[in-house]
N, C-alpha and C positions, 0 to 999 in steps of 0.2 A: 504494500500500500504506500503510495507516494505521500510524503508529508511535505507540505508547502512551507518552506522557510525562506528568509531573506539571505541569499548567498551573494557575497561580493568578493571579487578578486582582490588581491593585495594592491594591485595598481589602482583599481577603482576606489578602494578604501582610502588610499593615500591621497588620491585626487580629490575625493569628497572632503576629507579632513582638511586639505590645504585650502579648499574654497571656503570652508567654514572658519578657518584660522589663517588669514592672510599673512600673519607674521610667522607661520610655521617654518619658513625657510631661513628665518633670521637666527642669529646665534642663540638667542634666548626665547625659544618658542613658548607659546601659551600652553596651558594644560591640555593633555590629549583627551580624546573621546573616551567615555566610559563604555566598554564593550562587554556584552554578555555572551558566554559560550554555552551552547546547548548540545548535548549528546542525544540526537534524535533516535538512535538505535536503542539506547537504554530506555528512552521514553516509551517506545513501542513495545519493548519487552516487559516492562514493569507495570504499565498501566493495565490493570486487569480488564477494564471495560473494553479496551481496544482488542485484547485477545478474545473476549467473548463475541465481539462483533465479527471478527474474522472467523471464529469458529462457527458461528451461525451461517455465514456465507458458505463455508466449506461443507457444512452438513447439507445445505440445500443443493449444492453442486453434486455431492456424493449421492443424494437421493435420486436426482435425475439420471445420473450415470447408471445406477443400479436398475432403474426402471427401463432404460434403453437396453441394457444388457439382458434383462429378463425377456423383453419383447423379442430380441434377437434369438434367444434360446427357445422361444415358443413361436417361431416365425410363421408356422403354417396353421395357426388358429384363426378362425373367423373373428370378426369384431365382437360378436356376442360371446364367443368362447373366451376371448381375451378379457373381456369385462368380467366374466364369471371367475376366471383365474385370479384377477386382481382383487376381486371381492373376497375370495377364499384366503388369499395370502395376507390380506390386511387384518385378519382376525388373530388376536393374540393366542387364542386357544381354539383348536379345531377338533371336530369329532372324527371318528374313524371313517365315516362315510365321506366327509369332506377331504380327508387325506387321500382316500381312494380316488376321489374325483380329480384331485390335482395330478396324481399319477396317471390317471386315464387321459387327461389333457396332454400330458407330456408324451405318452405313447402315441396319441393321435397326431400330434405335431410331427413327431419323428417318422411315423409311418407315411404320412402325407409327403414329407420331404423326400423320402426314398422313392415313393411312387412317382412324384413329379420328375425326379432325376431319370428314372427309368423311361418314362414316356418321352421326355425331351431327347433322350439318346436313341430312341427308336426312330428309324426312317419314316417320314410321314406316310409314304405309300403302304407301309406295313401296319399302320394303325387302323383299328376297326372304328366304325362310327361312334361306338360307345367310348372307346379310348380317346378319340379326338375330343368328344364332349367333356370327358373327365380331365383331359389336359387343359382345356380352356378354363374349367372350373378351378383347378389347382393353381393355374397361372394367375387367375384373378385374385385368389386368396393371397398368393405370394406378393403380388403388386400392392394390394391393400395393406399388407403388413409392412412392406418397405416404405410406403407412404406414411404409415403410422410412425415408423421410426424416424423418418425425416421430420415429421411434424413435432415429435418429442424433442429432437435436437434443436429445432428452431425455437421452441418454447423455452428450452434450457438456456440457450444463448441470450434470448431476449430478457428472461427473468434475471439471469446472473448479471447481465449488463446493467439492468435497472438497479439491482441490489448493490452492485459495485459503485455506481454513481451516488446512490443514497449514502452508502457507507463513507465514501471519500468526502462527500460534501459535509456530512455531519462531523467527521473527524477533523477535517481541515478547519472548519469553522471553530470548533472547540479548541484546537491547538493554537490558532491565531489569538483567540480570546485569552487563553492561558498565558501565552508568551507576552502579550501586551500588558496583562495584569502584573506579571512578575517584573517586566522591564520598567513599568511605571513605579512599582514599589522600590526598585533598586536604582531608580534614576539613571537608566541606561540610555545611551544614544543609538546603539546598534546591537543586534543579536545575530550571531553567526553560528552556523552548525560546525561542530567540532571536526567533522570530516573534511572541511575545506580550509581549516585554519592551520597555517604552518608557522606563522610568526605574527606577534602583535607587540608593537612598541607602546607601552603604556599599561594602564590598569585593565585587567580582564576579570570578569566575575563568572564563575560557573553557576548557571541557574538551573541545571538539569533537575536536581531534586525538588527545587521550588516549583518548576514547571510541571513535574509529575504530580505533585500535590494539588496544584491548581487545576490541572487537566482532569484528574480523578474526581475532584469536587464538581467541576463543570459537567462532566458526563453523568454523574449520579443525580444531579439536580436539573437535568434537561426537562423541557416542557413535555406535556402529553403528546403534542403534535410531533415533536422530535422523536419520541419513543416509538410512534407509529412508523417512523421512517426506518427503524431497525428492521433487518431482514428476518 
């Protein structure tokens, strides 16, 4: 997850500082900027709410992938049979008859797949009228199943893209608020990410722990509308 921070190059920082302090090039320069340093990796790792948001996203993604894989394993079921299978598998506890029905659907799908392959490999002139009709029926079942899989993939991509946008928007907003709050409290002029800081001339304050506390508080106190944005 991308965290939006103000990243400045050393050259850019010095240029900005010089514009704000015209006498910076003189022998006795004025006081330097107060700079805050933030370890964004540590923030992402230690703020529990961020981990929970990411975990929710991954659980949703895994659920879609499992459903797509299931449909691929039961490829030769009709739409009604597929709906029946999903209904049975969604139950936390199943009777013996229901377990038998699941096994029956599995055998039915496999048998149809074998039959379809046999008919497809048979020269058309050697197929009987009944076999041609059966080939058309099984081909239609296969096409509908493939369309169903593509539809599930499309839904997964759309849903995960929406969840990712919501997650990033929420987190970025809260991170910016937390950094601004901490920077104001410490009277900082700039906040830089530790990953891009190689050298700072002057006073630098590590605000990572303060930002973690502020961000945790902000995420825990989000409004009901913002909570609904969570995946």
